[in-house]
DSSP file (Angstrom, degrees, kcal/mol; ACC not computed):
  #  RESIDUE AA STRUCTURE BP1 BP2  ACC     N-H-->O    O-->H-N    N-H-->O    O-->H-N    TCO  KAPPA ALPHA  PHI   PSI    X-CA   Y-CA   Z-CA
    1    1 A M     >        0   0    0      0, 0.0     4,-2.6     0, 0.0     5,-0.2   0.000 360.0 360.0 360.0 -34.6   11.2    8.4    9.4
    2    2 A A  H  >  +     0   0    0      1,-0.2     4,-2.9     2,-0.2     5,-0.2   0.897 360.0  50.4 -67.8 -35.6    9.3    7.4   12.4
    3    3 A V  H  > S+     0   0    0      2,-0.2     4,-2.1     1,-0.2    -1,-0.2   0.858 111.9  48.5 -69.4 -34.7    6.0    7.6   10.7
    4    4 A A  H  > S+     0   0    0      2,-0.2     4,-1.6     1,-0.2    -2,-0.2   0.890 112.3  48.7 -70.3 -40.5    7.3    5.5    7.8
    5    5 A L  H  X S+     0   0    0     -4,-2.6     4,-2.4     2,-0.2     5,-0.2   0.936 112.1  48.6 -65.4 -45.1    8.7    2.9   10.2
    6    6 A A  H  X S+     0   0    0     -4,-2.9     4,-3.5     1,-0.2     5,-0.2   0.912 108.9  52.7 -65.3 -36.6    5.3    2.8   12.1
    7    7 A A  H  X S+     0   0    0     -4,-2.1     4,-1.4     2,-0.2    -1,-0.2   0.887 108.4  53.2 -66.3 -32.4    3.4    2.4    8.8
    8    8 A G  H  X S+     0   0    0     -4,-1.6     4,-1.4     2,-0.2    -2,-0.2   0.904 112.3  42.7 -57.2 -47.2    5.7   -0.5    8.0
    9    9 A I  H  X S+     0   0    0     -4,-2.4     4,-2.0     1,-0.2     3,-0.4   0.956 116.2  46.7 -67.1 -47.4    5.0   -2.2   11.2
   10   10 A L  H  X S+     0   0    0     -4,-3.5     4,-2.2    -5,-0.2    -1,-0.2   0.751 104.3  63.9 -73.5 -15.5    1.3   -1.5   11.0
   11   11 A G  H  X S+     0   0    0     -4,-1.4     4,-2.1    -5,-0.2    -1,-0.2   0.885 105.2  45.5 -66.9 -39.8    1.3   -2.7    7.3
   12   12 A S  H  X S+     0   0    0     -4,-1.4     4,-2.0    -3,-0.4     5,-0.2   0.927 111.5  51.6 -74.5 -38.5    2.3   -6.2    8.5
   13   13 A V  H  X S+     0   0    0     -4,-2.0     4,-2.9     1,-0.2     5,-0.3   0.943 109.1  52.5 -57.4 -43.2   -0.4   -6.0   11.3
   14   14 A Q  H  X S+     0   0    0     -4,-2.2     4,-3.0     1,-0.2     5,-0.3   0.915 105.4  53.2 -62.6 -41.6   -2.9   -5.1    8.6
   15   15 A V  H  X S+     0   0    0     -4,-2.1     4,-2.1     2,-0.2    -1,-0.2   0.944 113.5  43.1 -54.9 -51.2   -2.0   -8.1    6.5
   16   16 A A  H  X S+     0   0    0     -4,-2.0     4,-2.0     1,-0.2    -2,-0.2   0.946 119.3  43.5 -61.2 -49.7   -2.6  -10.5    9.5
   17   17 A V  H  X S+     0   0    0     -4,-2.9     4,-2.9    -5,-0.2    -1,-0.2   0.904 114.4  46.6 -68.0 -41.9   -5.8   -8.8   10.5
   18   18 A M  H  X S+     0   0    0     -4,-3.0     4,-3.1    -5,-0.3    -1,-0.2   0.843 110.9  55.1 -73.0 -31.2   -7.3   -8.3    7.0
   19   19 A G  H  X S+     0   0    0     -4,-2.1     4,-1.8    -5,-0.3    -1,-0.2   0.905 110.4  44.5 -65.2 -40.8   -6.5  -11.9    6.2
   20   20 A R  H  X S+     0   0    0     -4,-2.0     4,-2.1     2,-0.2    -2,-0.2   0.925 114.6  49.9 -62.3 -48.9   -8.4  -13.1    9.3
   21   21 A F  H  X>S+     0   0    0     -4,-2.9     4,-2.6     1,-0.2     5,-0.5   0.942 109.7  50.7 -58.6 -46.8  -11.2  -10.8    8.6
   22   22 A G  H  X5S+     0   0    0     -4,-3.1     4,-2.6     1,-0.2    -1,-0.2   0.899 109.8  49.8 -54.5 -45.2  -11.4  -12.0    5.0
   23   23 A E  H  <5S+     0   0    0     -4,-1.8    -1,-0.2     1,-0.2    -2,-0.2   0.884 114.0  47.5 -61.1 -36.8  -11.5  -15.6    6.1
   24   24 A R  H  <5S+     0   0    0     -4,-2.1    -2,-0.2     1,-0.1    -1,-0.2   0.879 134.7   6.0 -72.6 -42.3  -14.3  -14.8    8.5
   25   25 A I  H  <5S-     0   0    0     -4,-2.6     4,-0.2     1,-0.2    -3,-0.2   0.485 116.2 -82.1-125.6  -5.4  -16.7  -12.7    6.3
   26   26 A G     X< -     0   0    0     -4,-2.6     4,-2.7    -5,-0.5     5,-0.2  -0.012  34.4 -99.2 110.4 144.1  -15.2  -13.0    2.8
   27   27 A T  H  > S+     0   0    0      2,-0.2     4,-2.2     1,-0.2     5,-0.2   0.939 121.9  44.0 -64.3 -48.4  -12.4  -11.1    1.0
   28   28 A L  H  > S+     0   0    0      1,-0.2     4,-2.7     2,-0.2    -1,-0.2   0.918 114.5  49.3 -58.8 -46.7  -14.8   -8.7   -0.8
   29   29 A E  H  > S+     0   0    0      1,-0.2     4,-2.5    -4,-0.2     5,-0.3   0.911 111.9  47.5 -63.4 -43.3  -16.9   -8.1    2.2
   30   30 A A  H  X S+     0   0    0     -4,-2.7     4,-2.1     1,-0.2    -1,-0.2   0.879 112.2  50.3 -68.7 -33.2  -14.0   -7.3    4.5
   31   31 A L  H  X S+     0   0    0     -4,-2.2     4,-2.4    -5,-0.2    -2,-0.2   0.924 113.0  47.7 -69.8 -42.0  -12.5   -5.0    1.8
   32   32 A A  H  X S+     0   0    0     -4,-2.7     4,-2.1     1,-0.2    -2,-0.2   0.932 115.0  43.4 -61.2 -47.5  -15.9   -3.2    1.5
   33   33 A F  H  X S+     0   0    0     -4,-2.5     4,-2.2     1,-0.2    -1,-0.2   0.878 114.7  49.3 -68.7 -36.9  -16.4   -2.8    5.2
   34   34 A T  H  X S+     0   0    0     -4,-2.1     4,-3.0    -5,-0.3    -1,-0.2   0.916 110.1  51.8 -67.8 -40.6  -12.8   -1.7    5.8
   35   35 A T  H  X S+     0   0    0     -4,-2.4     4,-2.6     2,-0.2    -2,-0.2   0.918 110.8  47.3 -65.7 -41.7  -12.9    0.9    3.0
   36   36 A V  H  X S+     0   0    0     -4,-2.1     4,-2.0     2,-0.2    -1,-0.2   0.945 115.3  45.7 -66.7 -43.5  -16.2    2.5    4.4
   37   37 A I  H  X S+     0   0    0     -4,-2.2     4,-2.5     2,-0.2    -2,-0.2   0.910 112.6  50.9 -64.7 -42.5  -14.7    2.6    8.0
   38   38 A G  H  X S+     0   0    0     -4,-3.0     4,-2.5     1,-0.2    -1,-0.2   0.885 111.0  49.4 -59.5 -43.9  -11.4    4.0    6.6
   39   39 A A  H  X S+     0   0    0     -4,-2.6     4,-1.8    -5,-0.2    -2,-0.2   0.860 111.1  48.9 -68.0 -32.4  -13.4    6.7    4.7
   40   40 A L  H  X S+     0   0    0     -4,-2.0     4,-2.7    -5,-0.2     5,-0.2   0.946 112.4  47.6 -68.8 -46.3  -15.3    7.6    7.8
   41   41 A I  H  X S+     0   0    0     -4,-2.5     4,-2.4     1,-0.2    -2,-0.2   0.924 114.4  46.8 -56.9 -47.4  -12.1    7.8    9.9
   42   42 A A  H  X S+     0   0    0     -4,-2.5     4,-2.4     2,-0.2    -1,-0.2   0.844 112.0  51.1 -64.4 -34.6  -10.4   10.0    7.2
   43   43 A G  H  X S+     0   0    0     -4,-1.8     4,-2.7     2,-0.2     5,-0.2   0.947 110.8  47.6 -68.9 -46.8  -13.5   12.3    6.9
   44   44 A V  H  X S+     0   0    0     -4,-2.7     4,-2.9     1,-0.2     5,-0.2   0.911 112.6  49.8 -61.7 -39.1  -13.7   12.8   10.6
   45   45 A A  H  X S+     0   0    0     -4,-2.4     4,-3.2    -5,-0.2     5,-0.4   0.942 110.4  50.4 -62.0 -46.3   -9.9   13.6   10.7
   46   46 A L  H  X S+     0   0    0     -4,-2.4     4,-2.3     1,-0.2     6,-0.7   0.912 113.8  44.5 -54.3 -51.0  -10.3   16.0    7.9
   47   47 A L  H  X S+     0   0    0     -4,-2.7     4,-0.9     4,-0.2    -1,-0.2   0.890 118.8  42.4 -65.5 -40.1  -13.2   17.8    9.7
   48   48 A V  H  < S+     0   0    0     -4,-2.9    -2,-0.2    -5,-0.2    -3,-0.2   0.964 122.7  35.6 -73.2 -51.8  -11.5   17.9   13.1
   49   49 A L  H  < S+     0   0    0     -4,-3.2    -3,-0.2    -5,-0.2    -2,-0.2   0.859 132.5  27.9 -79.8 -30.6   -7.9   18.8   12.0
   50   50 A R  H  < S-     0   0    0     -4,-2.3    -1,-0.2    -5,-0.4    -3,-0.2   0.528  94.2-135.0-103.9  -5.6   -8.9   21.2    9.0
   51   51 A R  S  < S+     0   0    0     -4,-0.9     2,-0.3    -5,-0.3    -4,-0.2   0.802  78.6  66.9  58.4  30.4  -12.3   22.3   10.5
   52   52 A S  S    S-     0   0    0     -6,-0.7    -2,-0.2     1,-0.0     3,-0.2  -0.968  73.3-137.1-170.8 157.0  -13.8   21.8    7.0
   53   53 A L    >>  +     0   0    0     -2,-0.3     3,-1.5     1,-0.1     4,-0.7   0.060  69.9 117.0-104.1  20.4  -14.6   19.2    4.3
   54   54 A N  H 3>  +     0   0    0      1,-0.3     4,-2.2     2,-0.2     5,-0.2   0.719  58.9  77.1 -67.2 -16.9  -13.2   21.4    1.5
   55   55 A G  H 3> S+     0   0    0     -3,-0.2     4,-2.2     1,-0.2    -1,-0.3   0.883  88.4  56.7 -50.9 -42.6  -10.6   18.8    0.9
   56   56 A Y  H <> S+     0   0    0     -3,-1.5     4,-2.3     2,-0.2    -1,-0.2   0.926 107.0  47.3 -55.8 -49.4  -13.2   16.8   -0.9
   57   57 A A  H  X S+     0   0    0     -4,-0.7     4,-1.3     1,-0.2    -1,-0.2   0.899 110.0  53.9 -63.4 -39.3  -13.9   19.6   -3.3
   58   58 A D  H  < S+     0   0    0     -4,-2.2     4,-0.4     1,-0.2     3,-0.3   0.897 109.0  49.4 -58.1 -44.0  -10.2   20.1   -3.9
   59   59 A A  H >< S+     0   0    0     -4,-2.2     3,-1.0     1,-0.2    -2,-0.2   0.888 108.2  52.7 -67.7 -41.6   -9.9   16.5   -4.8
   60   60 A F  H 3< S+     0   0    0     -4,-2.3    -1,-0.2     1,-0.2    -2,-0.2   0.785 110.5  47.2 -63.0 -26.8  -12.8   16.6   -7.2
   61   61 A S  T 3< S+     0   0    0     -4,-1.3    -1,-0.2    -3,-0.3    -2,-0.2   0.445  95.3  96.0 -97.7   0.1  -11.2   19.5   -9.0
   62   62 A S  S <  S-     0   0    0     -3,-1.0     5,-0.1    -4,-0.4    -3,-0.0  -0.457  96.7 -73.4 -79.6 155.7   -7.7   17.8   -9.2
   63   63 A P    >   -     0   0    0      0, 0.0     3,-1.9     0, 0.0     4,-0.4  -0.261  43.9-127.9 -48.0 132.9   -6.7   16.0  -12.3
   64   64 A K  G >  S+     0   0    0      1,-0.3     3,-1.5     2,-0.2     4,-0.2   0.744 103.2  68.9 -61.7 -25.0   -8.6   12.7  -12.5
   65   65 A W  G >  S+     0   0    0      1,-0.3     3,-1.5     2,-0.2    -1,-0.3   0.772  88.5  68.2 -67.2 -22.4   -5.6   10.6  -12.9
   66   66 A L  G X  S+     0   0    0     -3,-1.9     3,-1.3     1,-0.3    -1,-0.3   0.712  84.0  72.0 -64.9 -17.9   -4.6   11.4   -9.3
   67   67 A W  G X> S+     0   0    0     -3,-1.5     4,-1.2    -4,-0.4     3,-1.2   0.629  71.4  88.8 -74.8  -7.1   -7.6    9.4   -8.1
   68   68 A L  H <> S+     0   0    0     -3,-1.5     4,-2.8     1,-0.3     5,-0.3   0.854  75.6  68.7 -52.6 -34.8   -5.5    6.3   -9.2
   69   69 A G  H <> S+     0   0    0     -3,-1.3     4,-2.5     1,-0.2    -1,-0.3   0.884  99.1  48.0 -57.8 -39.4   -4.1    6.4   -5.6
   70   70 A A  H <> S+     0   0    0     -3,-1.2     4,-2.0    -4,-0.2    -1,-0.2   0.912 112.7  46.9 -69.5 -41.9   -7.6    5.4   -4.2
   71   71 A A  H  X S+     0   0    0     -4,-1.2     4,-1.9     2,-0.2    -2,-0.2   0.858 113.5  48.7 -68.4 -37.9   -8.0    2.6   -6.7
   72   72 A I  H  X S+     0   0    0     -4,-2.8     4,-3.1     2,-0.2    -2,-0.2   0.908 109.1  54.6 -64.7 -46.3   -4.5    1.4   -6.0
   73   73 A G  H  X S+     0   0    0     -4,-2.5     4,-1.9    -5,-0.3    -2,-0.2   0.876 108.1  47.3 -54.9 -44.2   -5.2    1.6   -2.3
   74   74 A V  H  X S+     0   0    0     -4,-2.0     4,-2.4     2,-0.2    -1,-0.2   0.875 112.1  50.6 -63.6 -43.4   -8.2   -0.6   -2.7
   75   75 A F  H  X S+     0   0    0     -4,-1.9     4,-2.6     2,-0.2    -2,-0.2   0.943 108.2  51.6 -59.1 -50.1   -6.3   -3.1   -4.8
   76   76 A V  H  X S+     0   0    0     -4,-3.1     4,-2.6     1,-0.2     5,-0.3   0.913 113.0  46.6 -58.7 -45.3   -3.4   -3.4   -2.3
   77   77 A V  H  X S+     0   0    0     -4,-1.9     4,-1.8     1,-0.2    -1,-0.2   0.905 112.9  47.6 -65.9 -39.6   -6.0   -4.0    0.6
   78   78 A A  H  X S+     0   0    0     -4,-2.4     4,-1.9     2,-0.2    -2,-0.2   0.909 112.5  52.0 -66.2 -40.1   -7.9   -6.6   -1.4
   79   79 A A  H  X S+     0   0    0     -4,-2.6     4,-2.9     1,-0.2     5,-0.3   0.903 111.7  42.9 -61.4 -45.5   -4.6   -8.2   -2.3
   80   80 A I  H  X S+     0   0    0     -4,-2.6     4,-2.1     2,-0.2    -1,-0.2   0.849 111.7  55.6 -73.2 -30.2   -3.3   -8.6    1.2
   81   81 A T  H  < S+     0   0    0     -4,-1.8    -1,-0.2    -5,-0.3    -2,-0.2   0.880 116.7  37.1 -67.9 -36.7   -6.7   -9.7    2.4
   82   82 A L  H  < S+     0   0    0     -4,-1.9     4,-0.5    -5,-0.1    -2,-0.2   0.838 123.1  39.5 -86.4 -32.7   -6.7  -12.5   -0.1
   83   83 A A  H >X>S+     0   0    0     -4,-2.9     4,-2.8    -5,-0.2     5,-0.6   0.852  98.5  74.0 -88.8 -28.7   -3.0  -13.5   -0.1
   84   84 A G  H 3X5S+     0   0    0     -4,-2.1     4,-1.9    -5,-0.3     8,-0.2   0.883 102.5  39.5 -49.6 -51.0   -2.2  -13.2    3.7
   85   85 A P  H 345S+     0   0    0      0, 0.0    -1,-0.3     0, 0.0    -2,-0.1   0.774 119.1  48.8 -70.5 -26.2   -4.0  -16.4    4.7
   86   86 A R  H <45S+     0   0    0     -3,-0.5    -2,-0.2    -4,-0.5    -3,-0.1   0.892 130.2  13.3 -84.8 -40.9   -2.9  -18.3    1.7
   87   87 A I  H  <5S-     0   0    0     -4,-2.8     4,-0.4     1,-0.2    -3,-0.2   0.499 111.4-107.8-113.9  -9.7    0.9  -17.6    1.6
   88   88 A G     X< -     0   0    0     -4,-1.9     4,-2.1    -5,-0.6    -1,-0.2  -0.040  28.8 -81.7  99.2 156.9    1.4  -16.1    5.1
   89   89 A T  H  > S+     0   0    0      2,-0.2     4,-2.9     1,-0.2     5,-0.3   0.910 124.0  50.9 -59.2 -48.5    2.0  -12.7    6.5
   90   90 A T  H  > S+     0   0    0      1,-0.2     4,-2.9     2,-0.2     5,-0.2   0.968 114.1  43.3 -58.0 -56.7    5.9  -12.8    5.9
   91   91 A A  H  > S+     0   0    0     -4,-0.4     4,-2.6    47,-0.3     5,-0.2   0.900 114.3  49.4 -61.7 -40.7    5.6  -13.8    2.3
   92   92 A T  H  X S+     0   0    0     -4,-2.1     4,-2.7     1,-0.2    -1,-0.2   0.967 114.9  44.2 -62.2 -50.9    2.7  -11.4    1.5
   93   93 A V  H  X S+     0   0    0     -4,-2.9     4,-2.2     2,-0.2    -2,-0.2   0.889 114.1  51.3 -61.6 -41.6    4.6   -8.4    3.1
   94   94 A A  H  X S+     0   0    0     -4,-2.9     4,-3.2    -5,-0.3    -1,-0.2   0.932 112.1  46.3 -62.2 -48.2    8.0   -9.5    1.3
   95   95 A L  H  X S+     0   0    0     -4,-2.6     4,-3.2    -5,-0.2     5,-0.2   0.929 112.7  50.0 -59.4 -48.4    6.3   -9.6   -2.1
   96   96 A L  H  X S+     0   0    0     -4,-2.7     4,-2.0    -5,-0.2    -1,-0.2   0.864 112.7  46.3 -61.6 -35.9    4.6   -6.3   -1.5
   97   97 A I  H  X S+     0   0    0     -4,-2.2     4,-2.9    -5,-0.2     5,-0.2   0.940 112.3  51.2 -67.1 -47.6    7.8   -4.7   -0.5
   98   98 A A  H  X S+     0   0    0     -4,-3.2     4,-2.3     1,-0.2    -2,-0.2   0.939 111.1  47.3 -55.1 -49.1    9.6   -6.3   -3.5
   99   99 A G  H  X S+     0   0    0     -4,-3.2     4,-2.4     1,-0.2    -1,-0.2   0.889 112.2  50.8 -60.9 -40.4    7.0   -5.1   -5.9
  100  100 A Q  H  X S+     0   0    0     -4,-2.0     4,-2.6    -5,-0.2    -1,-0.2   0.897 110.0  49.0 -57.0 -44.9    7.1   -1.6   -4.3
  101  101 A L  H  X S+     0   0    0     -4,-2.9     4,-2.4     2,-0.2    -2,-0.2   0.923 111.7  47.5 -67.6 -45.4   10.8   -1.3   -4.6
  102  102 A G  H  X S+     0   0    0     -4,-2.3     4,-1.7    -5,-0.2    -2,-0.2   0.936 115.3  46.1 -59.5 -49.3   11.0   -2.4   -8.2
  103  103 A A  H  X S+     0   0    0     -4,-2.4     4,-2.8     1,-0.2    -1,-0.2   0.894 111.5  52.9 -60.8 -40.4    8.2   -0.1   -9.2
  104  104 A A  H  X S+     0   0    0     -4,-2.6     4,-2.6     1,-0.2     5,-0.3   0.866 104.0  56.3 -65.6 -33.2    9.9    2.7   -7.1
  105  105 A L  H  X S+     0   0    0     -4,-2.4     4,-2.2     2,-0.2    -1,-0.2   0.942 110.5  43.6 -62.5 -43.7   13.1    2.2   -8.9
  106  106 A A  H  X S+     0   0    0     -4,-1.7     4,-2.9     2,-0.2     6,-0.3   0.899 113.1  52.3 -65.4 -39.3   11.4    2.8  -12.3
  107  107 A I  H  X>S+     0   0    0     -4,-2.8     5,-1.2     1,-0.2     4,-0.8   0.915 112.4  44.2 -66.2 -38.8    9.4    5.7  -11.0
  108  108 A D  H  <5S+     0   0    0     -4,-2.6    10,-2.9    -5,-0.2     3,-0.3   0.892 113.8  51.5 -68.8 -39.6   12.5    7.4   -9.7
  109  109 A R  H  <5S+     0   0    0     -4,-2.2    -2,-0.2    -5,-0.3    -1,-0.2   0.940 122.4  28.1 -62.8 -48.4   14.5    6.6  -12.9
  110  110 A F  H  <5S-     0   0    0     -4,-2.9    -1,-0.2    -5,-0.1    -2,-0.2   0.305 102.0-122.6-104.6  13.6   12.0    8.0  -15.3
  111  111 A G  T ><5 -     0   0    0     -4,-0.8     3,-1.1    -3,-0.3    -3,-0.2   0.842  43.2-177.2  60.0  36.7   10.3   10.6  -13.2
  112  112 A W  G > < +     0   0    0     -5,-1.2     3,-1.8    -6,-0.3    -1,-0.1  -0.287  61.3  18.7 -62.8 157.4    6.9    9.2  -13.6
  113  113 A F  G 3  S-     0   0    0      1,-0.3    -1,-0.2     2,-0.0    -2,-0.1   0.664 133.1 -66.2  57.8  21.2    3.9   10.9  -12.0
  114  114 A G  G <  S+     0   0    0     -3,-1.1    -1,-0.3     1,-0.2    -2,-0.2   0.606  92.6 142.9  80.8  12.4    5.9   14.1  -11.8
  115  115 A V    <   -     0   0    0     -3,-1.8    -1,-0.2    -8,-0.1     2,-0.1  -0.445  59.8 -92.5 -78.1 155.3    8.5   13.0   -9.3
  116  116 A D        -     0   0    0     -2,-0.1    -5,-0.2     1,-0.1     2,-0.2  -0.453  45.9-107.0 -66.6 144.5   12.1   14.2   -9.5
  117  117 A R        -     0   0    0     -6,-0.1    -8,-0.2    -7,-0.1    -9,-0.1  -0.477  33.5-167.1 -69.7 138.6   14.3   11.9  -11.4
  118  118 A V        -     0   0    0    -10,-2.9    -7,-0.1    -2,-0.2    -3,-0.0  -0.996  26.8-113.4-127.3 123.8   16.8    9.9   -9.3
  119  119 A P        -     0   0    0      0, 0.0     2,-0.7     0, 0.0   -10,-0.1  -0.223  22.7-126.0 -59.8 146.4   19.6    8.0  -11.1
  120  120 A V        -     0   0    0    -11,-0.1     2,-0.3     4,-0.1   -15,-0.0  -0.837  33.1-173.7 -94.8 123.6   19.7    4.3  -11.0
  121  121 A T     >  -     0   0    0     -2,-0.7     4,-2.4     1,-0.1     5,-0.2  -0.723  37.8-110.5-109.2 163.6   23.0    3.0   -9.7
  122  122 A L  H  > S+     0   0    0     -2,-0.3     4,-2.3     1,-0.2     5,-0.1   0.866 118.6  54.7 -53.2 -41.9   24.3   -0.5   -9.5
  123  123 A V  H  > S+     0   0    0      2,-0.2     4,-2.6     1,-0.2    -1,-0.2   0.926 108.7  48.2 -61.7 -49.1   24.1   -0.4   -5.7
  124  124 A R  H  > S+     0   0    0      1,-0.2     4,-2.4     2,-0.2    -2,-0.2   0.923 113.8  46.5 -63.1 -41.9   20.3    0.5   -5.9
  125  125 A V  H  X S+     0   0    0     -4,-2.4     4,-2.4     2,-0.2    -1,-0.2   0.910 112.0  50.5 -66.3 -40.7   19.6   -2.2   -8.3
  126  126 A L  H  X S+     0   0    0     -4,-2.3     4,-2.1     2,-0.2    -2,-0.2   0.884 108.5  52.6 -56.2 -46.2   21.5   -4.7   -6.4
  127  127 A G  H  X S+     0   0    0     -4,-2.6     4,-2.0     2,-0.2    -2,-0.2   0.922 110.5  47.2 -58.1 -46.3   19.7   -3.8   -3.3
  128  128 A V  H  X S+     0   0    0     -4,-2.4     4,-2.4    -5,-0.2    -2,-0.2   0.934 111.6  51.2 -64.5 -42.0   16.3   -4.3   -5.0
  129  129 A L  H  X S+     0   0    0     -4,-2.4     4,-2.7     2,-0.2    -1,-0.2   0.878 108.6  51.9 -59.3 -38.1   17.4   -7.6   -6.4
  130  130 A L  H  X S+     0   0    0     -4,-2.1     4,-2.6     2,-0.2    -1,-0.2   0.897 109.6  48.3 -62.5 -44.4   18.5   -8.8   -3.0
  131  131 A L  H  X S+     0   0    0     -4,-2.0     4,-1.9     2,-0.2    -2,-0.2   0.864 110.9  52.0 -68.6 -38.5   15.1   -7.8   -1.6
  132  132 A V  H  X S+     0   0    0     -4,-2.4     4,-2.2     2,-0.2    -2,-0.2   0.922 109.4  49.5 -55.0 -50.5   13.4   -9.7   -4.5
  133  133 A A  H  X S+     0   0    0     -4,-2.7     4,-2.3     1,-0.2    -2,-0.2   0.939 111.3  49.4 -59.3 -46.5   15.5  -12.8   -3.7
  134  134 A G  H  X S+     0   0    0     -4,-2.6     4,-1.1     1,-0.2    -1,-0.2   0.855 109.5  51.1 -61.2 -34.6   14.6  -12.5   -0.1
  135  135 A A  H  X S+     0   0    0     -4,-1.9     4,-0.6     2,-0.2     3,-0.3   0.898 108.9  51.6 -64.6 -41.5   10.9  -12.2   -0.9
  136  136 A A  H >< S+     0   0    0     -4,-2.2     3,-1.0     1,-0.2     4,-0.4   0.884 107.5  54.2 -64.1 -40.4   11.2  -15.3   -3.2
  137  137 A L  H >< S+     0   0    0     -4,-2.3     3,-1.1     1,-0.2    -1,-0.2   0.793  97.3  63.4 -62.9 -27.3   12.8  -17.2   -0.3
  138  138 A T  H 3< S+     0   0    0     -4,-1.1   -47,-0.3    -3,-0.3    -1,-0.2   0.714  90.2  68.1 -73.4 -19.4    9.9  -16.4    2.0
  139  139 A L  T << S+     0   0    0     -3,-1.0     2,-0.3    -4,-0.6    -1,-0.2   0.715  79.2  95.6 -71.8 -16.6    7.6  -18.4   -0.2
  140  140 A R    <         0   0    0     -3,-1.1   -49,-0.0    -4,-0.4    -3,-0.0  -0.533 360.0 360.0 -74.9 134.7    9.4  -21.6    0.8
  141  141 A R              0   0    0     -2,-0.3    -1,-0.1     0, 0.0    -3,-0.1   0.462 360.0 360.0-102.4 360.0    7.6  -23.4    3.6
């Protein structure tokens, strides 16, 4: 739980920082630079913590559709870099969360990507709808 909370906090910081970085050097340039630095950090972490780079070989031998995570990650960082300065950090994070929750509801319901199915209840749907409404309200200046 602590790691998820920390990721949420750092996600908001990332929106603000990447937005400023994108304004300074360009959205695509900030995305490309950040992706390279992230890959270097992850590679060093893999080498230090696992004492091997075999994880890369494992990834290449995995089903190619699992690589979607990387493409989605690049899209998310590009989107927050572009949206943050235009609509603000709060609205960007709120819309990101609203989209995540809506998609998560469908993923849980239908068991997409091999996850266990979780029933959709009225309370879960209401919770997501309230968060979507809250996200819409953050767009008002």
